[in-house]
Residue frames relative to the residue before (quaternion, step in Angstrom):
aa qw qx qy qz dx dy dz
M 1.0000 0.0000 0.0000 0.0000 0.00 0.00 0.00
K 0.2540 -0.7746 0.5639 0.1321 3.57 -0.89 0.95
V 0.0864 -0.8030 0.5897 -0.0089 3.54 -0.83 1.10
L 0.1271 -0.7704 0.6203 0.0743 3.57 -0.96 0.86
I 0.1295 -0.7477 0.6453 0.0878 3.54 -1.04 0.87
Y 0.1319 -0.8036 0.5795 0.0314 3.55 -0.48 1.26
G 0.7594 0.1906 -0.2078 0.5863 3.54 -0.19 1.37
V 0.0219 -0.8373 0.5443 -0.0460 3.57 -0.40 1.23
G 0.2235 0.7646 -0.5574 0.2341 3.52 0.70 1.18
G 0.8303 -0.1811 0.1272 0.5114 3.57 -1.07 -0.71
V 0.7250 0.4199 -0.2534 0.4836 3.61 0.77 -1.00
G 0.6931 0.4828 -0.2814 0.4554 3.57 0.78 -1.02
G 0.6638 0.5032 -0.2940 0.4687 3.55 1.02 -0.83
F 0.6312 0.5229 -0.3336 0.4657 3.59 0.99 -0.76
I 0.6777 0.4797 -0.2989 0.4704 3.58 0.80 -1.00
G 0.6668 0.5272 -0.2999 0.4330 3.56 0.89 -0.94
S 0.6157 0.5702 -0.3441 0.4212 3.57 1.01 -0.79
F 0.7082 0.4338 -0.2518 0.4969 3.56 1.03 -0.82
L 0.6185 0.5390 -0.3517 0.4507 3.59 1.07 -0.63
E 0.5802 0.5927 -0.3624 0.4251 3.58 1.18 -0.55
K 0.6190 0.5542 -0.3304 0.4479 3.58 1.25 -0.42
T 0.6468 0.5294 -0.3023 0.4583 3.57 1.28 -0.37
D 0.5465 -0.5875 0.4617 0.3783 3.57 -1.31 -0.13
L 0.3779 0.7159 -0.4929 0.3191 3.57 1.25 0.38
E 0.3997 -0.6787 0.5562 0.2648 3.60 -1.19 0.57
V 0.0472 -0.8508 0.5217 -0.0420 3.57 -0.15 1.35
S 0.0287 -0.7756 0.6305 0.0037 3.57 -1.00 0.91
Y 0.2294 -0.7821 0.5708 0.0994 3.55 -1.25 0.49
I 0.1692 -0.7215 0.6565 0.1412 3.53 -1.29 0.54
A 0.1184 0.7659 -0.6214 0.1151 3.56 -0.82 1.07
R 0.3590 -0.7466 0.5288 0.1845 3.53 -1.27 0.43
G 0.8771 0.2081 -0.0834 0.4248 3.53 -1.39 0.23
K 0.8433 -0.1437 0.1185 0.5041 3.53 -1.01 -0.86
R 0.5760 0.5725 -0.3796 0.4431 3.56 1.21 -0.51
C 0.6500 0.5119 -0.3091 0.4690 3.56 0.97 -0.86
E 0.6633 0.5081 -0.3050 0.4569 3.59 0.92 -0.93
F 0.6469 0.5123 -0.3265 0.4609 3.59 0.95 -0.83
L 0.6751 0.4967 -0.3087 0.4498 3.60 0.87 -0.89
K 0.6344 0.5236 -0.3275 0.4649 3.58 1.06 -0.68
N 0.7498 0.4137 -0.2098 0.4719 3.58 0.96 -0.87
K 0.8154 0.2684 -0.0961 0.5038 3.56 0.94 -0.94
G 0.4324 -0.7174 0.4479 0.3126 3.57 1.20 -0.50
L 0.6522 -0.4849 0.4022 0.4217 3.54 -1.33 -0.29
I 0.0205 -0.7852 0.6186 -0.0199 3.55 -0.93 0.99
L 0.0304 -0.8147 0.5777 -0.0402 3.57 -0.61 1.17
N 0.1188 -0.7407 0.6570 0.0747 3.56 -1.03 0.93
S 0.1904 0.7853 -0.5572 0.1913 3.58 -0.50 1.18
Q 0.5140 -0.6248 0.4918 0.3219 3.55 -1.16 0.66
I 0.5849 0.5567 -0.3706 0.4590 3.59 1.23 -0.36
E 0.7445 -0.2607 0.2184 0.5746 3.57 0.83 -0.99
N 0.3020 -0.7183 0.5956 0.1953 3.58 -0.98 0.84
L 0.0093 -0.8260 0.5615 -0.0480 3.57 -0.73 1.05
K 0.0062 0.7810 -0.6244 0.0045 3.54 -1.19 0.62
F 0.0104 -0.7832 0.6203 -0.0420 3.56 -0.85 1.05
K 0.3178 -0.8047 0.4752 0.1599 3.55 -0.31 1.30
K 0.7984 0.2494 -0.1182 0.5352 3.57 0.88 -0.95
I 0.1304 0.7784 -0.6017 0.1222 3.57 -0.51 1.20
S 0.4799 -0.6565 0.4996 0.2986 3.56 -1.24 0.40
V 0.1456 0.8134 -0.5374 0.1687 3.56 -0.14 1.31
F 0.0574 -0.7953 0.6032 -0.0182 3.58 -1.00 0.92
N 0.4479 -0.6964 0.4865 0.2789 3.58 -1.21 0.37
E 0.7937 0.0549 -0.0845 0.5999 3.59 1.28 0.03
L 0.5664 -0.5864 0.4644 0.3459 3.53 -1.32 0.34
N 0.3296 -0.7122 0.5776 0.2249 3.54 -1.22 0.52
E 0.5733 -0.5853 0.4499 0.3554 3.56 -1.12 0.69
G 0.8126 0.2541 -0.2016 0.4843 3.56 -0.81 1.04
D 0.3856 0.7135 -0.4918 0.3169 3.59 1.26 0.12
H 0.1078 -0.7815 0.6082 0.0881 3.56 -1.23 0.51
F 0.0421 0.7614 -0.6459 0.0371 3.54 -1.08 0.87
D 0.4768 -0.6673 0.4948 0.2873 3.55 -1.14 0.66
I 0.7865 0.0870 -0.0133 0.6113 3.56 1.03 -0.91
I 0.0937 -0.7815 0.6160 0.0317 3.58 -0.89 0.98
I 0.1417 -0.7895 0.5960 0.0366 3.54 -0.58 1.23
I 0.1211 -0.8065 0.5778 0.0339 3.58 -0.56 1.20
T 0.0170 0.8210 -0.5689 0.0447 3.60 -0.66 1.09
V 0.3556 0.7278 -0.5135 0.2833 3.59 1.17 0.46
K 0.6252 -0.5221 0.4201 0.4002 3.54 -1.29 0.25
L 0.6578 -0.5614 0.3421 0.3675 3.53 -1.17 0.58
Y 0.6386 0.5332 -0.3436 0.4356 3.60 1.07 -0.62
D 0.6893 0.4227 -0.2860 0.5142 3.63 1.26 -0.18
F 0.4789 0.7419 -0.4060 0.2353 3.55 1.23 -0.40
D 0.6547 0.5367 -0.3295 0.4181 3.60 0.83 -0.90
N 0.6666 0.5012 -0.2951 0.4662 3.58 0.93 -0.90
V 0.6523 0.5120 -0.3126 0.4634 3.58 0.99 -0.85
L 0.6594 0.5116 -0.3091 0.4560 3.57 0.93 -0.86
T 0.6414 0.5165 -0.3157 0.4714 3.56 1.00 -0.80
E 0.6511 0.5184 -0.3144 0.4566 3.58 0.97 -0.88
I 0.6326 0.5285 -0.3239 0.4644 3.59 0.97 -0.82
K 0.6763 0.5037 -0.2940 0.4500 3.56 0.84 -0.97
Q 0.6903 0.4821 -0.2781 0.4622 3.58 1.03 -0.77
K 0.8057 0.3537 -0.1479 0.4515 3.60 0.90 -0.91
I 0.7020 0.4718 -0.2926 0.4461 3.62 0.95 -0.74
K 0.2274 -0.7939 0.5554 0.0979 3.56 -0.85 1.00
G 0.7510 0.3895 -0.2821 0.4524 3.55 -1.28 0.41
N 0.6588 -0.4956 0.3914 0.4089 3.52 -1.35 -0.19
Y 0.0867 0.7892 -0.6034 0.0746 3.56 -0.99 0.80
I 0.3192 -0.7062 0.6005 0.1969 3.53 -1.34 0.40
I 0.2051 -0.7678 0.5980 0.1040 3.55 -0.84 1.05
L 0.1094 -0.7639 0.6344 0.0455 3.56 -0.90 1.00
P 0.1164 -0.8342 0.5376 0.0379 3.62 -0.20 1.28
F 0.1147 -0.8050 0.5811 0.0351 3.59 -0.30 1.28
Q 0.2795 0.7611 -0.5356 0.2362 3.54 0.72 1.06
N 0.5220 -0.5940 0.4966 0.3579 3.55 -1.24 0.40
G 0.7511 0.4237 -0.2799 0.4220 3.55 -1.26 0.33
I 0.5566 -0.6137 0.4737 0.2986 3.52 -1.37 -0.26
Y 0.4650 0.7316 -0.3960 0.3028 3.60 1.30 0.22
A 0.6803 0.5735 -0.3147 0.3305 3.59 0.71 -1.14
E 0.6920 0.4856 -0.2964 0.4444 3.59 0.82 -0.99
E 0.6457 0.5143 -0.3208 0.4643 3.58 1.00 -0.78
K 0.6348 0.5156 -0.3272 0.4735 3.60 1.07 -0.71
I 0.6415 0.5115 -0.3246 0.4707 3.62 0.97 -0.78
K 0.6282 0.5474 -0.3281 0.4451 3.58 0.97 -0.86
K 0.6797 0.4848 -0.2933 0.4658 3.58 0.93 -0.85
L 0.7261 0.4543 -0.2424 0.4557 3.58 0.98 -0.87
L 0.8167 0.2658 -0.0958 0.5033 3.59 0.90 -0.99
G 0.5478 -0.6120 0.4026 0.4040 3.56 1.25 -0.26
P 0.6182 -0.5952 0.3747 0.3510 3.58 -1.14 0.69
E 0.6351 0.5435 -0.3439 0.4277 3.60 1.07 -0.62
N 0.7305 0.3755 -0.2218 0.5255 3.60 1.24 -0.35
T 0.5398 0.6300 -0.3904 0.3991 3.55 1.22 0.45
F 0.0163 -0.7842 0.6185 -0.0479 3.53 -0.80 1.13
G 0.2945 -0.7620 0.5529 0.1642 3.56 -1.12 0.60
A 0.0754 -0.7916 0.6058 0.0246 3.56 -1.23 0.54
V 0.0763 -0.7868 0.6125 0.0069 3.56 -1.03 0.84
A 0.1293 -0.7752 0.6143 0.0701 3.58 -0.95 0.91
Q 0.0852 -0.7565 0.6473 0.0379 3.55 -0.92 0.99
I 0.4247 0.6637 -0.4831 0.3819 3.53 0.05 1.36
S 0.1991 -0.7190 0.6445 0.1672 3.55 -1.28 0.47
A 0.2511 0.7565 -0.5534 0.2414 3.58 -0.35 1.29
H 0.0492 0.7952 -0.6026 0.0461 3.55 -1.08 0.72
I 0.4818 -0.6251 0.5218 0.3237 3.55 -1.35 0.17
D 0.3031 -0.7641 0.5406 0.1789 3.58 -0.74 1.03
E 0.7446 -0.4302 0.2840 0.4242 3.57 -1.33 -0.01
K 0.6693 0.4635 -0.2925 0.5017 3.57 1.30 -0.26
Q 0.5065 -0.6772 0.3848 0.3698 3.59 1.36 0.26
T 0.4527 0.6524 -0.4586 0.3989 3.56 1.21 0.60
I 0.4134 -0.6840 0.5399 0.2641 3.57 -1.05 0.76
Q 0.1131 -0.7987 0.5906 0.0208 3.56 -0.69 1.16
H 0.1409 -0.7879 0.5975 0.0475 3.55 -0.60 1.21
I 0.2264 -0.7943 0.5556 0.0956 3.61 -0.62 1.17
G 0.8177 0.1469 -0.1391 0.5390 3.61 -0.77 1.04
K 0.5730 -0.6083 0.4368 0.3329 3.57 -1.28 -0.28
L 0.5101 0.6497 -0.4248 0.3704 3.56 1.30 -0.14
A 0.2448 0.7357 -0.5966 0.2072 3.55 -0.73 1.13
T 0.2786 0.7563 -0.5260 0.2714 3.56 0.34 1.30
F 0.0931 -0.7976 0.5959 0.0133 3.53 -0.91 0.98
F 0.1631 -0.7834 0.5968 0.0600 3.53 -1.12 0.84
I 0.0128 0.7906 -0.6118 0.0203 3.57 -0.97 0.82
G 0.2042 0.7849 -0.5707 0.1288 3.58 -1.21 0.45
N 0.6219 -0.5085 0.4334 0.4083 3.52 -1.36 0.18
Y 0.5065 -0.6910 0.4341 0.2784 3.56 -0.82 1.06
N 0.6931 0.4566 -0.2629 0.4919 3.57 1.20 -0.56
G 0.5798 -0.6200 0.3622 0.3849 3.57 1.25 -0.04
D 0.4850 0.6621 -0.4392 0.3653 3.61 1.29 0.04
R 0.5396 -0.6046 0.4707 0.3489 3.58 -1.27 0.30
S 0.1016 -0.7622 0.6356 0.0689 3.55 -1.29 0.49
N 0.3409 -0.7644 0.5137 0.1886 3.58 -0.40 1.23
I 0.6141 0.5552 -0.3543 0.4349 3.58 1.03 -0.78
L 0.7160 0.4395 -0.2644 0.4736 3.62 0.79 -0.98
E 0.6341 0.5227 -0.3512 0.4488 3.60 0.97 -0.69
N 0.6624 0.4783 -0.3092 0.4867 3.60 1.02 -0.73
F 0.5914 0.5615 -0.3464 0.4635 3.56 1.12 -0.68
C 0.6647 0.5148 -0.2971 0.4526 3.57 0.90 -0.93
K 0.6403 0.5234 -0.3202 0.4621 3.59 0.96 -0.86
K 0.6727 0.5137 -0.3052 0.4364 3.56 0.89 -0.91
V 0.7239 0.4353 -0.2695 0.4624 3.61 0.82 -0.95
Q 0.5977 0.5611 -0.3742 0.4335 3.61 1.10 -0.54
E 0.5988 0.5578 -0.3474 0.4578 3.58 1.19 -0.57
N 0.7333 0.3778 -0.2119 0.5240 3.59 1.25 -0.38
N 0.6510 -0.5986 0.2859 0.3689 3.54 1.14 0.83
L 0.5641 0.5566 -0.4052 0.4558 3.58 1.22 0.49
S 0.2611 -0.8123 0.5089 0.1145 3.53 -0.48 1.23
I 0.1869 0.7249 -0.6327 0.1981 3.55 0.00 1.38
I 0.1243 -0.8302 0.5431 -0.0190 3.54 -0.51 1.29
Y 0.3649 -0.7214 0.5483 0.2140 3.56 -0.96 0.92
K 0.0368 -0.8038 0.5937 -0.0092 3.56 -0.84 1.00
N 0.4017 -0.6994 0.5392 0.2424 3.56 -1.04 0.83
N 0.7359 0.3843 -0.1988 0.5208 3.55 1.24 -0.58
I 0.0840 0.8592 -0.5022 0.0496 3.57 0.97 0.86
K 0.5904 0.5704 -0.3860 0.4207 3.63 1.05 -0.60
E 0.6245 0.5292 -0.3267 0.4724 3.58 1.05 -0.75
K 0.6569 0.5093 -0.3099 0.4616 3.60 0.98 -0.87
I 0.6264 0.5458 -0.3345 0.4447 3.58 1.03 -0.81
W 0.6971 0.4500 -0.2661 0.4906 3.56 0.90 -0.91
E 0.6041 0.5537 -0.3604 0.4457 3.59 1.01 -0.67
K 0.6762 0.4628 -0.2963 0.4906 3.57 0.95 -0.81
F 0.6312 0.5566 -0.3315 0.4264 3.58 0.97 -0.85
I 0.6053 0.5660 -0.3446 0.4411 3.57 1.06 -0.76
F 0.7052 0.4228 -0.2564 0.5082 3.58 0.98 -0.85
L 0.7182 0.5028 -0.2880 0.3853 3.57 0.68 -1.13
S 0.6146 0.5462 -0.3630 0.4385 3.59 0.97 -0.70
A 0.6765 0.4593 -0.2867 0.4993 3.58 1.00 -0.83
Y 0.6584 0.5378 -0.2995 0.4331 3.59 0.91 -0.96
S 0.6965 0.4569 -0.2767 0.4792 3.57 0.77 -1.05
G 0.6805 0.5125 -0.2867 0.4382 3.55 0.90 -0.96
M 0.7293 0.4492 -0.2513 0.4509 3.56 0.75 -1.01
T 0.6493 0.5010 -0.3304 0.4672 3.62 0.94 -0.76
T 0.6852 0.4731 -0.2880 0.4731 3.59 1.01 -0.78
L 0.6444 0.5261 -0.3198 0.4536 3.57 0.99 -0.85
T 0.7763 0.3701 -0.1728 0.4800 3.58 0.83 -1.04
E 0.2586 -0.7742 0.5129 0.2658 3.54 1.31 -0.54
K 0.5292 0.5940 -0.4126 0.4437 3.54 1.03 0.94
T 0.5341 -0.6116 0.4772 0.3362 3.57 -1.27 0.40
I 0.6888 -0.4635 0.3455 0.4374 3.56 -1.27 0.21
G 0.6403 0.5364 -0.3157 0.4501 3.58 1.05 -0.77
Q 0.6621 0.5074 -0.2929 0.4674 3.56 0.93 -0.92
I 0.6385 0.5205 -0.3291 0.4616 3.59 1.00 -0.80
F 0.7535 0.4307 -0.2344 0.4379 3.60 0.76 -0.96
E 0.6190 0.4916 -0.3716 0.4869 3.60 1.24 -0.04
N 0.6382 0.4576 -0.3133 0.5340 3.56 1.34 -0.01
K 0.4411 -0.7441 0.4311 0.2568 3.61 -0.40 1.21
N 0.6779 0.5024 -0.2941 0.4490 3.59 0.89 -0.93
L 0.6838 0.4750 -0.2781 0.4790 3.58 0.93 -0.94
K 0.6117 0.5455 -0.3440 0.4582 3.59 1.05 -0.76
N 0.6754 0.4967 -0.3033 0.4529 3.60 0.88 -0.89
K 0.6274 0.5242 -0.3325 0.4700 3.57 1.06 -0.73
F 0.6259 0.5393 -0.3223 0.4620 3.55 1.01 -0.89
L 0.6839 0.4799 -0.2832 0.4708 3.60 0.85 -0.96
N 0.6536 0.5018 -0.3165 0.4700 3.60 1.00 -0.77
A 0.5975 0.5504 -0.3539 0.4635 3.60 1.10 -0.66
M 0.6504 0.4974 -0.3106 0.4827 3.60 0.98 -0.81
K 0.6354 0.5372 -0.3303 0.4456 3.57 0.99 -0.79
E 0.6260 0.5428 -0.3389 0.4457 3.59 1.04 -0.75
A 0.6603 0.4893 -0.3024 0.4829 3.59 0.96 -0.84
Y 0.6267 0.5397 -0.3267 0.4573 3.57 1.05 -0.77
L 0.6385 0.5138 -0.3230 0.4734 3.62 0.98 -0.83
L 0.6401 0.5256 -0.3190 0.4607 3.56 1.04 -0.78
S 0.6346 0.5473 -0.3392 0.4275 3.59 0.97 -0.81
K 0.6005 0.5630 -0.3517 0.4458 3.60 1.13 -0.59
E 0.6352 0.5226 -0.3221 0.4687 3.55 1.09 -0.68
F 0.6987 0.4313 -0.2538 0.5112 3.58 1.22 -0.50
K 0.4682 -0.7281 0.3982 0.3036 3.54 1.35 0.33
V 0.3148 0.7409 -0.5275 0.2712 3.57 1.04 0.76
E 0.1815 -0.7905 0.5793 0.0812 3.58 -0.82 1.00
F 0.1670 -0.7997 0.5732 0.0632 3.55 -0.80 1.04
K 0.4319 -0.7002 0.5106 0.2498 3.57 -1.02 0.83
R 0.7632 0.1457 -0.0939 0.6225 3.55 1.32 -0.39
D 0.5921 -0.5574 0.4356 0.3860 3.57 -1.23 0.41
P 0.3512 -0.7699 0.4886 0.2124 3.64 -0.43 1.15
L 0.6235 0.5408 -0.3546 0.4394 3.60 1.06 -0.62
E 0.6664 0.4901 -0.2942 0.4787 3.56 0.94 -0.89
F 0.6110 0.5613 -0.3352 0.4464 3.57 1.08 -0.82
W 0.7361 0.4285 -0.2529 0.4588 3.60 0.80 -1.01
I 0.5838 0.5598 -0.3840 0.4454 3.60 1.07 -0.55
N 0.6761 0.4678 -0.2834 0.4937 3.58 0.97 -0.83
K 0.6488 0.5332 -0.3103 0.4454 3.58 1.02 -0.83
I 0.6363 0.5503 -0.3274 0.4302 3.58 0.97 -0.87
K 0.6012 0.5883 -0.3493 0.4128 3.60 1.08 -0.69
T 0.7196 0.4314 -0.2424 0.4871 3.59 1.17 -0.58
M 0.5333 0.6515 -0.3989 0.3633 3.59 1.28 -0.13
P 0.5879 -0.5881 0.4170 0.3670 3.59 -1.11 0.63
Y 0.5946 -0.6048 0.4073 0.3389 3.58 -0.99 0.85
E 0.7389 0.4443 -0.2073 0.4622 3.55 1.00 -0.99
M 0.4485 0.7126 -0.4541 0.2913 3.63 1.21 -0.02
T 0.0500 0.7821 -0.6195 0.0445 3.53 -1.02 0.87
S 0.6243 -0.6112 0.3649 0.3217 3.57 -1.24 0.37
S 0.5963 -0.5518 0.4400 0.3826 3.53 -1.28 0.39
M 0.6036 0.5547 -0.3627 0.4431 3.59 1.11 -0.60
Y 0.6313 0.5040 -0.3443 0.4785 3.61 1.05 -0.67
H 0.6160 0.5250 -0.3494 0.4721 3.62 1.02 -0.73
D 0.6548 0.5002 -0.3103 0.4741 3.60 0.99 -0.83
F 0.6300 0.5356 -0.3329 0.4533 3.57 1.01 -0.79
K 0.6817 0.4881 -0.2910 0.4608 3.57 0.87 -0.91
A 0.6970 0.4435 -0.2541 0.5030 3.55 1.16 -0.72
K 0.4220 -0.7310 0.4379 0.3094 3.59 1.34 0.09
K 0.3709 0.7089 -0.5016 0.3292 3.57 1.02 0.88
K 0.6661 -0.4433 0.3894 0.4562 3.56 -1.32 0.03
L 0.2739 -0.7672 0.5610 0.1473 3.57 -1.15 0.64
E 0.4411 -0.6792 0.5241 0.2633 3.55 -1.28 0.49
L 0.2278 0.8243 -0.4940 0.1566 3.57 1.27 0.34
K 0.6306 0.5721 -0.3311 0.4067 3.60 0.94 -0.89
W 0.7584 0.3954 -0.1933 0.4808 3.56 1.03 -0.86
L 0.6695 0.4542 -0.2948 0.5085 3.60 1.29 -0.08
S 0.8102 0.1265 -0.0784 0.5669 3.64 -0.23 -1.13
G 0.6071 0.5704 -0.3489 0.4293 3.57 1.09 -0.66
S 0.6653 0.4832 -0.3178 0.4721 3.61 0.95 -0.76
I 0.5996 0.5430 -0.3611 0.4639 3.61 1.05 -0.67
L 0.6751 0.5099 -0.2807 0.4532 3.54 0.91 -1.00
N 0.7195 0.4583 -0.2584 0.4533 3.57 0.84 -1.00
L 0.6523 0.4863 -0.3227 0.4837 3.58 1.00 -0.77
G 0.6071 0.5593 -0.3399 0.4508 3.55 1.10 -0.71
K 0.6522 0.5145 -0.3109 0.4619 3.56 0.94 -0.91
S 0.6615 0.5127 -0.3100 0.4510 3.59 0.96 -0.85
M 0.7320 0.3689 -0.2159 0.5306 3.58 1.23 -0.43
N 0.4784 -0.6942 0.4065 0.3520 3.54 1.31 0.31
M 0.4658 0.6380 -0.4631 0.4020 3.57 1.01 0.88
K 0.2524 -0.7772 0.5603 0.1357 3.58 -0.84 0.95
F 0.0678 -0.7958 0.6016 -0.0104 3.54 -0.80 1.09
E 0.2489 -0.8430 0.4616 0.1201 3.56 0.12 1.32
V 0.6905 0.4681 -0.3053 0.4592 3.62 0.85 -0.87
S 0.6372 0.5116 -0.3381 0.4667 3.59 0.96 -0.77
S 0.6245 0.5307 -0.3325 0.4668 3.56 1.06 -0.72
E 0.6522 0.5140 -0.3072 0.4649 3.58 0.97 -0.90
I 0.6373 0.5282 -0.3200 0.4609 3.59 1.02 -0.84
V 0.6965 0.4896 -0.2813 0.4429 3.55 0.75 -1.06
N 0.7168 0.4398 -0.2652 0.4716 3.57 0.77 -1.06
G 0.6400 0.5384 -0.3312 0.4368 3.60 1.03 -0.73
I 0.6840 0.4664 -0.2957 0.4766 3.59 0.89 -0.89
K 0.6403 0.5278 -0.3304 0.4498 3.60 0.99 -0.84
S 0.6553 0.5256 -0.3111 0.4444 3.60 1.03 -0.76
K 0.6412 0.5294 -0.3145 0.4578 3.58 1.22 -0.41
């Protein structure tokens, strides 16, 4: 089975490091200095789960016309997603499954419009990982769980077999029939987490030890939860209660990739996270005060 990882940052690099332990044929697309580093030094992962290093990997800076892959894992930022999806559609031949590990609720809907509902799959990453100044993948904490599945809830033998193979190599990718629920469940947390850590420039621990900031964080999650009801998302468990309990186990120093991007003066995914809550809310005549504060506060900085 041929697997392509498009984007080799924290998430893509973490997944790739464990896929290199399998007999899968893995290739990567990266840009600029990241691509050069990977060609010369390979993948380097620091993780409490397992430290890994693979010197020789198959990495390129662009796709070739007529390439074929069975599974394409996309981990680029949302502001690059449309261009990547278009490139894949134009250059990749044959049947393939796209697993979009993007934040928010945008990527799967975009794939559905471009490739059709029968070719739409969802993916969720629960991990805190980033690339440091030495181009090393740094995994914070022990949480590293990934969920994939058919967006319509159908079964996929290819993905189920893929999950079994990678789980044997210490990579927790789990097949879910209710992937849409998992996408929204993560979105409820991540929109608040990315927004509040970037707005306040504080870690999750610092936010939750401050009563006022903690309440804003919880209210931001509630706003996303209210929006999910408008999209007819059904949850088997209360997502707010789930995340409140989950946050208690998170490392004090954990912070979001958007905050790392903010500090590095890179583009932000604000438009697709708190920004999408705010804009969708306006279209439905719903007022979301915390999301508005997050968006306006970060933009003013």
